[in-house]
N, C-alpha and C positions, 0 to 999 in steps of 0.2 A: 453029875454035871460037869461039863468041860468048862475051863477058864482059859482065856487067851490073855497074855501079859508079856510086856517087853521090858527089858531092864533099861532099855534107853531112856526110859522116864527119868532116870536119876541124874541126867545131864541138866535138867532144868532144876536147879539147886542154888541156895545162897542169894536168891534174889529177894529185893525189897518190895513193899508196897506202901501206898499213901493211905492211911486209914486213920480217920478221926483227928486229923492235924498232925499226925506223926509218921515219920518214916520207920517202918517196923520191918522185921524179917516176916516173909509171907507166912500165913497160917497154912497155906497150901504147899506141903514141903514132901519130900521123897518119902519120909517115913510112913506116910498114910498108905501109900501103896504096899509097902514092905510089911506093914502089920497085917493087911488083908491078906496078901500072899502068904505070909506064914501061918495064919489061921486056916487057909484053905489046906495048907499041908498037914496041919495038926488034926484037923478033923477028917481028912481023906475025902474031901469032897469029889475028887476026880482029877483027871490029868490037867496039867497047865502047859498050854501050847503057846509057841512063839507065832507072833503074827505073820502072815504073808505080806509082801509089798502090794500095795495098790496105787493106781494112778489117782489123779484128783478130779476125774471126770464127773463122778456124782456129786463131789464137794462144789464143783463149778456150777451145779444146777442149783444149789441153795445159798451159795456165797457169791459175792460180786468178784469178777475177774480181778480188778485192780487191788482189791483187799488180799485175794488169795496170792497174788504175785507179790505184794508187799512183804507178806509174813517171812519168807525165807531170807529176805534181805536185812531185816531190822537190825540185827546184831552186828553184822559186817559193816553196815553203813554208820553204825554209831561208834564201833570201834575204830574205823578208820578216821574218825575225827579227832582220835586220841583219847577217848573217853573209855572208862571202866565202869566199875559199879554194876548198877542196874539201869537198863534202858528203859525209860518212861517219859511219857509225854507231860506237858506242863500248859498247853493251851488247847482249848476244844472250841469248834465252830458253833457256839450257842446262838440263840435266837438274836436277830439282828445282824449277824456277821455272815459272811460269804461261806456257804457250805457246798458250793458246786464247783470250786476251783481247787483240786488237791494241791497242795504247797510241795515244795522241794525238799526243804530241810527235814531231815528224819525225825526230830523230835516233834516237829509240827505235823508231819504226815502221821506220825504215831497218834497224835491227838485227833487227827482227821477221821481215823478208824478206830477210836476207843470212845468208851462212854464214862471211863473212870480210870483212876490211877492203880488199878489192881492187876494189870495184865503186863508185867515187865518182862524183859528179855535179858537173858545171859547167854554166853556162848553156847550152850547145849540146848537152848529152848526150842529152836526150830525142830531138831531132830527128836526131841520129846513129843512135840506137837504132831509130827508126822507119824510116829510110832504109835501114838494114841489114836489117831485117825486109822491106821492099818489094823490096830487092835479090834476097832469097833467093826470094821469091815470083814476082818477074818472071822470074827464070831457070828456077823450077820450071814455069811456064806454057809456057816455051819448049821445055823437054823434053817436056812433055805435049802439045804441039802438033807434036811429031815430030823434034825436034833430037837428035842422036845424044848430045851431051853439051854443057852449058853451065856456065860458071864463074861463080859469085856471089862477086864480090870484096867480102865483107861486113866491115865495121868499125863498131861493135865486133864481136867474136866472140859464139858463144853456148853453146857445148857444156857449160858448167858451170852454166847457168841451168836451175833444175828447174821444178817446177810452180808453187812459191810461193817460190822463192828465187833471189837474185842472188849472184854471187861470180866471183872469178877474172877480172875484166874483162867479164863476161858478164851480160846483162840479160834479153834475150828469146832463147830458143833456136832461133836461126834453121833449123838443120837439122831439128829436131823439128817445128816450125811447117810447114816445106816438106814433110816426110813426111806430116804430117797433111793439109795442102792436097791433096797427091797423092792420098791415100786418099779425100777429099772428092769428087775428080774421077774416081773409079772405079778406081783402082789397088787390086787385090785384096790385094797385099802389098808391102811396102817394106822393103829393108834399110838400115840406116845402118851404114856403115864407117867408124870414127872411128880416124885414124892420127895423131892428135896426140901428142906426148910425155906429156902429162898426160891422166889418165883422163877421159872425158866423163861424169862423175857426173851432171850434170843430164839428159842424153839417157838414160841409164840409169834413172834414177827415174822419168821421165815414162812409159816405155813398159815398166816391169818387170813389169806384171801383164797385158800385152797380148800376143797372139799374132799379131797382123797386121802388127807392126812388129818386125823383127829387129834387134838391135843387138849390134854386134861392136867391141870397143875393144882397141887395141894401145897399151901403155902403160907408164910406169914403175911399179915396184912400190909400191903405196900404203902399205906398211909403213914406207917411208922417203922418199916423195915426195908432195908435193901432188896430188891434194886429200885424201889421207890416209884418209878414212872411207868410201870406195867403191873398187871396182876390183879385188877379190880373185877368184881363179879360182873360188871355189865359189859365187859369185853367178851363179845360172843362170835368175833369173826365179821368178815365183811365180804360182800360180793358172792362168788361160788363158797367161800368159806363160811357164810353166816350159819351159826348155829353148831359149828364144829369145833370151837373153842370154849373151853369151860374152865373156869377159875374158882377155887375155894379158898379165899383169904381167911385166915384165921388169927385170934388176938394172941399176944404174948401169954405164955402159961397154958396153952393147949396141951392137955393129956390125951391119952388113948381114947376115951370115951367119946369125946367131941371129934377127935382127929379120924377114928375109925369110922364115925358116921359119914364123914366127908369121902373116905375111901370107898364105902359101900355105894354112895351115891354115883361116885365117879366109876365104879366097876359096872353098875348098871346102865349108866350111859355108854360105856365103851361096848358091853355086850349088845345094846341095841344098834350100835353102828355097825355090826358084823364084819370086823377086820378079818384079813387074813392072818395077820400077824401083829404082835404086840411088842413094842420098844419100851422098856421101863428105864427111865432116868432115875437111878438108885441114889439119893443122898441119905445119909444117916445123921445128919445134923439136925435132926429132930429130937436127938438124944438129950436128956436132961442135963447132962454135964459138957455139953459142946460149949467150947469158949467163946463162940461168936453168935450163938443162937439162944432162943429164948422159948422153945417148946419144952414139954415135960414127958416126953416118951421115955420108957426104961427099958432096958435090955430084954427083958421077957416079951416085949411088944413085937420086936422085930421078926421072929419066926411066924407071928400071926399074919404080918403083912405078907411074907412069901406064900403062906397057904392060901390066903384070899386071891392072891394073883393067880396061883396054879388053878384055883376052882374055875377061872375062866376057861379052862381048857383049851387054850390057844397056844400055838408056837411063840416063844418068848425070847427076846433078846433083852438082857440086862446089862445096862451100861452104867459104869461107876460115875457119880458126880460128886458132890460135897460130902463133908463130915470130917471133923477137926478135932475130936477129942481122941488123939492119937492112941492112948492106952486102951481104948475100948472099940475103937472104930472097926478092928478086925472082927471081934466078937459080933458086934451089931450087924456089920454087913454080912458076914457069912451066915449070921443068924436068919436073915431073909432068904438066902440060897438054901440052906438046910430046911427051913420051912417049907419052901417051894418043893424041894425034893420029897420031903416027908409026906406031902400031900399026895 
């Protein structure tokens, strides 16, 4: 299996996040991608390719133009005011406030386009975001060109980013952009299978009213787990998208037996949709030792995931999302890939 990877991800480093009342070093750190890349080399998965540059045309079909235009400017505008550290918002236009007038102050506009304090900027953040976008699209182009499966080792991740908001370490929704690009290239239908511990709220929001892109999410129950405000089982899509969004919220402590039942149902629904291509949002924060997650999957479970996805028999783009137990993330993420290959 080919992997696409950019070293430019490393420019997004040393940033802080607001988590549970504290300013902490972000759990989403460069070592995540490096552990995975190292494991790919160790097992000899296949060649690691640099991404090709892509314009933002397909991103502009799933993201708001004002939002996309803002992202490259955040750090420069922040630094121009003599600030260092991490650029973060501290005010959000919640219920009862004006959400229709974008403010001018950079920290306020950052809040206008965010839903939490987990998407900060440092000097190299935009370059990393763009390289992650290009990584996903380069991998999508390889799948479109006939590869059975390709791994996009994206960092930063993307599935929490919606049409006009960032959050949860995510800025551009790489999986959504790739799905749109594949549609633009002629795919009639695309399925996105999100197996990250946290609900892919951004991906759901982007495609909620569309019937050409199916979205299936396996995740922790939003009643008690981030991102809290989407991911319930009764969210089925609206309008043309009704019936094409499927959520599988599960309780803390979920282990393979229950989790795999959800995967089996999701794969059955996916097969019934008869997509031309599958985009997998791969999170391995379902692992029992993940520091910010509460599922109980073990290392031996991850190859089983890859084998089940391979059994769908469809062209598959695998896009990296979450996973924060850095010592094991490489083995677990690559376990999914080798399980797919072995199948």
